[in-house]
FIKEKOL-477499 format. One record per residue (C-alpha): x negated, y negated, z negated; residue number from 0. Coordinates in steps of 0.25 Angstrom, whole numbers, plus 5000, padded with zeros to 4 digits. Last residue first. Layout:
BEGIN
+------+------+------+-----+
|    x |    y |    z |  nr |
+------+------+------+-----+
|    X |    Y |    Z | NUM |
...
+------+------+------+-----+
***
This chain:
BEGIN
+------+------+------+-----+
|    x |    y |    z |  nr |
+------+------+------+-----+
| 4907 | 4725 | 4490 | 264 |
| 4916 | 4735 | 4498 | 263 |
| 4906 | 4738 | 4508 | 262 |
| 4896 | 4742 | 4498 | 261 |
| 4906 | 4752 | 4491 | 260 |
| 4909 | 4758 | 4505 | 259 |
| 4894 | 4760 | 4507 | 258 |
| 4892 | 4766 | 4494 | 257 |
| 4904 | 4776 | 4496 | 256 |
| 4898 | 4780 | 4510 | 255 |
| 4885 | 4783 | 4503 | 254 |
| 4891 | 4791 | 4492 | 253 |
| 4899 | 4799 | 4503 | 252 |
| 4887 | 4801 | 4511 | 251 |
| 4879 | 4807 | 4499 | 250 |
| 4890 | 4816 | 4495 | 249 |
| 4891 | 4821 | 4510 | 248 |
| 4876 | 4824 | 4509 | 247 |
| 4878 | 4832 | 4497 | 246 |
| 4889 | 4841 | 4503 | 245 |
| 4881 | 4842 | 4516 | 244 |
| 4868 | 4847 | 4510 | 243 |
| 4868 | 4862 | 4514 | 242 |
| 4876 | 4860 | 4527 | 241 |
| 4867 | 4848 | 4531 | 240 |
| 4855 | 4855 | 4528 | 239 |
| 4859 | 4867 | 4536 | 238 |
| 4861 | 4858 | 4548 | 237 |
| 4848 | 4851 | 4546 | 236 |
| 4840 | 4864 | 4545 | 235 |
| 4827 | 4857 | 4542 | 234 |
| 4814 | 4863 | 4547 | 233 |
| 4806 | 4870 | 4536 | 232 |
| 4799 | 4880 | 4545 | 231 |
| 4808 | 4891 | 4540 | 230 |
| 4820 | 4882 | 4542 | 229 |
| 4826 | 4872 | 4533 | 228 |
| 4839 | 4870 | 4525 | 227 |
| 4843 | 4885 | 4525 | 226 |
| 4845 | 4885 | 4510 | 225 |
| 4834 | 4895 | 4508 | 224 |
| 4825 | 4888 | 4519 | 223 |
| 4823 | 4876 | 4510 | 222 |
| 4825 | 4861 | 4509 | 221 |
| 4818 | 4857 | 4496 | 220 |
| 4827 | 4859 | 4483 | 219 |
| 4828 | 4845 | 4476 | 218 |
| 4839 | 4841 | 4485 | 217 |
| 4842 | 4826 | 4485 | 216 |
| 4853 | 4821 | 4493 | 215 |
| 4851 | 4807 | 4499 | 214 |
| 4858 | 4795 | 4504 | 213 |
| 4855 | 4783 | 4513 | 212 |
| 4843 | 4788 | 4521 | 211 |
| 4839 | 4777 | 4531 | 210 |
| 4839 | 4780 | 4546 | 209 |
| 4852 | 4771 | 4548 | 208 |
| 4843 | 4759 | 4544 | 207 |
| 4832 | 4762 | 4554 | 206 |
| 4819 | 4767 | 4549 | 205 |
| 4807 | 4759 | 4548 | 204 |
| 4798 | 4769 | 4542 | 203 |
| 4795 | 4762 | 4530 | 202 |
| 4810 | 4758 | 4528 | 201 |
| 4814 | 4773 | 4530 | 200 |
| 4804 | 4777 | 4520 | 199 |
| 4808 | 4766 | 4510 | 198 |
| 4823 | 4771 | 4512 | 197 |
| 4819 | 4785 | 4509 | 196 |
| 4812 | 4781 | 4496 | 195 |
| 4823 | 4773 | 4491 | 194 |
| 4833 | 4784 | 4494 | 193 |
| 4824 | 4794 | 4486 | 192 |
| 4824 | 4784 | 4475 | 191 |
| 4839 | 4783 | 4475 | 190 |
| 4841 | 4798 | 4475 | 189 |
| 4831 | 4800 | 4464 | 188 |
| 4839 | 4790 | 4455 | 187 |
| 4852 | 4797 | 4459 | 186 |
| 4847 | 4809 | 4452 | 185 |
| 4850 | 4823 | 4457 | 184 |
| 4835 | 4825 | 4462 | 183 |
| 4831 | 4823 | 4447 | 182 |
| 4839 | 4835 | 4443 | 181 |
| 4832 | 4844 | 4453 | 180 |
| 4818 | 4839 | 4449 | 179 |
| 4821 | 4842 | 4435 | 178 |
| 4825 | 4831 | 4425 | 177 |
| 4821 | 4818 | 4420 | 176 |
| 4822 | 4804 | 4428 | 175 |
| 4815 | 4792 | 4421 | 174 |
| 4810 | 4786 | 4434 | 173 |
| 4795 | 4789 | 4434 | 172 |
| 4798 | 4804 | 4430 | 171 |
| 4808 | 4805 | 4441 | 170 |
| 4799 | 4800 | 4452 | 169 |
| 4788 | 4810 | 4447 | 168 |
| 4799 | 4821 | 4448 | 167 |
| 4803 | 4816 | 4462 | 166 |
| 4788 | 4816 | 4467 | 165 |
| 4786 | 4830 | 4462 | 164 |
| 4799 | 4835 | 4468 | 163 |
| 4799 | 4829 | 4481 | 162 |
| 4814 | 4826 | 4484 | 161 |
| 4821 | 4835 | 4494 | 160 |
| 4830 | 4824 | 4501 | 159 |
| 4843 | 4826 | 4508 | 158 |
| 4846 | 4814 | 4517 | 157 |
| 4857 | 4804 | 4521 | 156 |
| 4858 | 4795 | 4533 | 155 |
| 4869 | 4785 | 4535 | 154 |
| 4879 | 4781 | 4546 | 153 |
| 4888 | 4793 | 4544 | 152 |
| 4897 | 4801 | 4554 | 151 |
| 4884 | 4807 | 4560 | 150 |
| 4880 | 4812 | 4546 | 149 |
| 4865 | 4809 | 4544 | 148 |
| 4855 | 4818 | 4537 | 147 |
| 4840 | 4817 | 4533 | 146 |
| 4834 | 4829 | 4526 | 145 |
| 4822 | 4826 | 4517 | 144 |
| 4810 | 4833 | 4511 | 143 |
| 4801 | 4830 | 4499 | 142 |
| 4805 | 4816 | 4496 | 141 |
| 4800 | 4808 | 4484 | 140 |
| 4786 | 4805 | 4491 | 139 |
| 4794 | 4797 | 4502 | 138 |
| 4789 | 4803 | 4516 | 137 |
| 4801 | 4812 | 4519 | 136 |
| 4810 | 4801 | 4524 | 135 |
| 4802 | 4798 | 4537 | 134 |
| 4800 | 4812 | 4541 | 133 |
| 4815 | 4814 | 4538 | 132 |
| 4819 | 4802 | 4547 | 131 |
| 4811 | 4808 | 4559 | 130 |
| 4818 | 4821 | 4557 | 129 |
| 4832 | 4814 | 4557 | 128 |
| 4831 | 4806 | 4569 | 127 |
| 4844 | 4798 | 4567 | 126 |
| 4853 | 4793 | 4578 | 125 |
| 4862 | 4780 | 4575 | 124 |
| 4876 | 4781 | 4580 | 123 |
| 4883 | 4774 | 4569 | 122 |
| 4888 | 4787 | 4563 | 121 |
| 4874 | 4793 | 4563 | 120 |
| 4867 | 4801 | 4574 | 119 |
| 4858 | 4813 | 4572 | 118 |
| 4844 | 4817 | 4576 | 117 |
| 4836 | 4830 | 4575 | 116 |
| 4836 | 4833 | 4590 | 115 |
| 4826 | 4823 | 4594 | 114 |
| 4816 | 4828 | 4584 | 113 |
| 4806 | 4818 | 4578 | 112 |
| 4791 | 4813 | 4578 | 111 |
| 4783 | 4822 | 4587 | 110 |
| 4770 | 4814 | 4589 | 109 |
| 4763 | 4813 | 4603 | 108 |
| 4750 | 4807 | 4607 | 107 |
| 4750 | 4800 | 4620 | 106 |
| 4740 | 4790 | 4616 | 105 |
| 4751 | 4779 | 4615 | 104 |
| 4757 | 4788 | 4605 | 103 |
| 4769 | 4796 | 4608 | 102 |
| 4780 | 4799 | 4598 | 101 |
| 4789 | 4811 | 4600 | 100 |
| 4803 | 4816 | 4597 |  99 |
| 4805 | 4831 | 4599 |  98 |
| 4817 | 4836 | 4608 |  97 |
| 4807 | 4843 | 4617 |  96 |
| 4813 | 4838 | 4630 |  95 |
| 4805 | 4846 | 4641 |  94 |
| 4803 | 4837 | 4653 |  93 |
| 4804 | 4843 | 4667 |  92 |
| 4815 | 4834 | 4672 |  91 |
| 4823 | 4837 | 4659 |  90 |
| 4821 | 4849 | 4651 |  89 |
| 4827 | 4850 | 4637 |  88 |
| 4842 | 4849 | 4640 |  87 |
| 4841 | 4856 | 4653 |  86 |
| 4834 | 4868 | 4646 |  85 |
| 4845 | 4869 | 4636 |  84 |
| 4855 | 4870 | 4647 |  83 |
| 4847 | 4880 | 4655 |  82 |
| 4846 | 4890 | 4644 |  81 |
| 4843 | 4904 | 4651 |  80 |
| 4828 | 4903 | 4645 |  79 |
| 4825 | 4889 | 4641 |  78 |
| 4818 | 4880 | 4652 |  77 |
| 4805 | 4877 | 4660 |  76 |
| 4795 | 4877 | 4649 |  75 |
| 4785 | 4867 | 4647 |  74 |
| 4771 | 4871 | 4650 |  73 |
| 4769 | 4865 | 4663 |  72 |
| 4773 | 4851 | 4658 |  71 |
| 4783 | 4842 | 4653 |  70 |
| 4787 | 4838 | 4638 |  69 |
| 4797 | 4828 | 4633 |  68 |
| 4796 | 4822 | 4618 |  67 |
| 4808 | 4814 | 4614 |  66 |
| 4804 | 4800 | 4611 |  65 |
| 4794 | 4790 | 4605 |  64 |
| 4784 | 4780 | 4610 |  63 |
| 4780 | 4772 | 4598 |  62 |
| 4783 | 4761 | 4602 |  61 |
| 4794 | 4763 | 4612 |  60 |
| 4794 | 4768 | 4626 |  59 |
| 4796 | 4782 | 4622 |  58 |
| 4808 | 4778 | 4614 |  57 |
| 4814 | 4785 | 4602 |  56 |
| 4826 | 4778 | 4596 |  55 |
| 4833 | 4791 | 4592 |  54 |
| 4845 | 4790 | 4601 |  53 |
| 4836 | 4784 | 4612 |  52 |
| 4827 | 4796 | 4613 |  51 |
| 4817 | 4792 | 4624 |  50 |
| 4809 | 4802 | 4631 |  49 |
| 4794 | 4805 | 4627 |  48 |
| 4784 | 4811 | 4637 |  47 |
| 4775 | 4823 | 4637 |  46 |
| 4768 | 4830 | 4648 |  45 |
| 4761 | 4843 | 4646 |  44 |
| 4750 | 4850 | 4655 |  43 |
| 4740 | 4848 | 4644 |  42 |
| 4745 | 4844 | 4631 |  41 |
| 4752 | 4831 | 4628 |  40 |
| 4746 | 4824 | 4616 |  39 |
| 4746 | 4828 | 4601 |  38 |
| 4758 | 4832 | 4592 |  37 |
| 4754 | 4821 | 4582 |  36 |
| 4752 | 4820 | 4567 |  35 |
| 4737 | 4820 | 4569 |  34 |
| 4733 | 4817 | 4583 |  33 |
| 4725 | 4805 | 4580 |  32 |
| 4716 | 4814 | 4571 |  31 |
| 4711 | 4821 | 4583 |  30 |
| 4704 | 4834 | 4577 |  29 |
| 4717 | 4842 | 4578 |  28 |
| 4718 | 4840 | 4593 |  27 |
| 4731 | 4837 | 4599 |  26 |
| 4741 | 4844 | 4608 |  25 |
| 4755 | 4842 | 4615 |  24 |
| 4764 | 4851 | 4623 |  23 |
| 4759 | 4863 | 4615 |  22 |
| 4765 | 4877 | 4618 |  21 |
| 4775 | 4882 | 4629 |  20 |
| 4782 | 4869 | 4630 |  19 |
| 4796 | 4875 | 4628 |  18 |
| 4791 | 4882 | 4616 |  17 |
| 4787 | 4869 | 4610 |  16 |
| 4774 | 4860 | 4608 |  15 |
| 4766 | 4851 | 4599 |  14 |
| 4751 | 4851 | 4596 |  13 |
| 4741 | 4848 | 4586 |  12 |
| 4729 | 4857 | 4587 |  11 |
| 4724 | 4869 | 4579 |  10 |
| 4712 | 4878 | 4579 |   9 |
| 4710 | 4890 | 4570 |   8 |
| 4697 | 4896 | 4565 |   7 |
| 4698 | 4909 | 4558 |   6 |
| 4685 | 4913 | 4552 |   5 |
| 4679 | 4926 | 4549 |   4 |
| 4666 | 4927 | 4540 |   3 |
| 4656 | 4938 | 4541 |   2 |
| 4647 | 4943 | 4531 |   1 |
| 4636 | 4952 | 4536 |   0 |
+------+------+------+-----+
***
């Protein structure tokens, strides 16, 4: 007799942390309205959003956005022998996750940003870098992007990994010849990438200081070998800054020269 053995796996949408001892939100995979979300509050869990004014997130706004706070019987009581950190994240029984969420009128949660990945420019504007990277990665010419802002400057710059196939198509259509690496050195491609980034910013209604003003093009994807990303492909921003600092300094110097020239006119 022939026997067939099947492995059947079930999955569901959810989000949670070690501090919450498992999922704090859940959803059902056959409910298409939950696709792209973290689901709704799990049993014995309460969720609320807290205002993050420096990032412009307001739970009373439309849509409702803010830092995700969790309370319930599954939430931990504190970090072992670390009352300082415990007091930072636990306030009046609510655990502050550090994640930024968006809540729909139906109580469905989306995780859209990370509170801790922000920086401030010279004129006092706070920049939510992960959100911007999600916006700026959409143009077909871009494979990946790292957005950076010097706290002593008023402009954002970025290191871009161009999409090789789409870059070569663009090059062929615009009279550029050479290898992918050679084309990435061209001023024409830089100008094209900046135009695509500006179009993405305009489409997503970004504020003026959130526009990318200068770019460095790197044909080599961000990789573990250069310590630019973790094993799970999360950007190691401090290492990226150290690696690209000389090129970023050149971009800022060029931008400042252009600004000075424009003022002199």
